[in-house]
C-alpha positions in Angstrom: 107.5 99.8 94.0 104.1 100.3 95.1 103.9 98.1 98.4 100.3 100.3 99.1 98.0 101.4 96.3 94.7 103.3 96.5 92.3 102.6 94.2 89.2 104.8 94.8 85.9 103.6 93.2 82.2 105.0 93.2 80.1 101.8 92.3 79.8 103.2 88.2 81.4 101.5 85.4 84.4 103.7 85.4 85.6 101.0 88.5 86.1 98.6 85.7 88.4 100.5 84.5 91.1 100.9 86.9 90.1 98.1 88.2 91.4 96.0 84.9 94.7 98.4 84.5 95.5 97.8 89.0 94.6 94.4 89.5 97.5 92.9 86.9 99.8 95.8 88.3 98.8 94.8 91.9 99.9 90.7 91.2 103.1 91.6 89.6 104.4 93.8 92.6 102.4 92.1 95.1 101.0 94.9 96.6 97.8 95.7 99.2 95.0 97.3 97.5 93.6 100.4 100.0 89.7 100.3 97.8 88.2 103.4 99.0 84.7 104.6 98.3 83.9 108.5 99.2 80.0 108.5 100.6 79.1 112.4 99.7 75.4 112.3 99.7 73.9 115.4 102.1 73.1 112.6 104.3 76.3 111.5 104.6 78.1 114.3 104.6 76.3 116.1 107.5 75.9 113.1 109.4 79.4 110.9 108.4 78.4 107.2 110.1 75.5 108.0 111.6 73.7 109.0 108.2 71.3 105.6 108.5 70.7 105.2 105.1 70.4 103.1 101.9 73.5 104.6 100.1 75.8 103.5 103.2 74.6 100.3 103.2 74.6 99.3 99.5 78.2 101.2 99.3 79.4 99.1 101.8 77.7 96.0 100.2 79.4 97.1 96.7 83.2 98.0 98.7 82.8 93.8 100.4 82.0 92.0 96.9 84.8 94.1 95.0 87.6 93.1 98.0 86.7 89.5 98.3 86.4 89.2 94.2 90.4 90.7 94.6 90.9 88.3 98.0 90.0 85.2 95.4 92.1 86.2 93.0 94.9 86.3 96.0 95.5 90.0 96.6 95.8 91.1 99.8 93.0 93.9 100.2 91.3 96.2 102.6 88.3 98.2 102.1 87.2 101.6 103.4 84.4 103.6 103.1 84.3 107.2 104.1 82.6 110.3 104.7 82.5 114.0 103.2 84.3 116.0 100.4 86.1 113.5 98.0 88.9 115.2 97.5 89.5 115.8 100.9 89.3 112.2 101.9 91.0 110.2 99.3 94.1 112.7 100.1 93.3 111.8 104.6 93.4 108.2 103.3 96.6 107.8 101.0 98.1 109.7 105.0 96.3 107.7 107.1 97.5 104.3 105.4 101.2 105.6 103.8 99.9 104.5 99.9 102.5 105.0 97.3 100.1 105.3 94.3 96.7 106.8 93.9 94.8 105.3 91.4 91.1 106.9 90.1 89.0 106.7 87.2 87.9 110.1 85.4 84.9 111.1 84.6 85.8 113.9 82.7 83.9 117.3 82.8 79.9 116.3 83.5 78.9 119.7 85.2 79.3 123.7 85.0 80.9 122.9 87.8 83.9 120.7 87.4 85.2 123.5 85.0 85.1 126.1 87.1 85.8 124.5 90.5 87.5 121.1 88.9 87.4 116.8 89.1 88.3 115.9 92.5 90.7 113.7 90.1 92.2 117.4 89.1 92.3 118.4 93.0 93.5 114.6 94.7 96.6 115.7 91.9 97.8 118.0 93.4 97.1 118.0 96.8 99.8 114.4 97.5 103.3 114.1 96.3 102.6 110.3 95.0 101.2 109.3 92.1 98.5 109.4 90.8 97.5 107.0 88.0 93.9 108.4 86.3 92.1 106.6 83.5 89.0 107.7 81.4 86.7 105.6 80.9 86.8 102.8 78.8 83.9 103.0 75.8 81.7 99.8 75.2 82.8 97.6 72.1 
């Protein structure tokens, strides 16, 4: 049913929420995961891969660590570090990798801009024709 699942990660505690739901699904469906992190700082948006910045090095290391953990569990995984506006990059990678499910965590409304212009998750949901699994961060127990 789901051959390729795009999982958006932002190197925050919300990643655990989405991964804890996607790992069992990927194993059951024998799905490949594409882990995507979109670097959207000013330097990343302006200079892309040419931005030599600590943030990008940390982002790449984070993706490698998550990839290695998932591969150790027997899941086929690829990683992508994109640069720019998150919603547009997510949609681009869904099309480029022929993903048939997007899995992402949401933070809820955090800033006035989210309320006025919508969240990344809302934008993605309206820009794609594949299912989008959105989960809120789990509250600490």
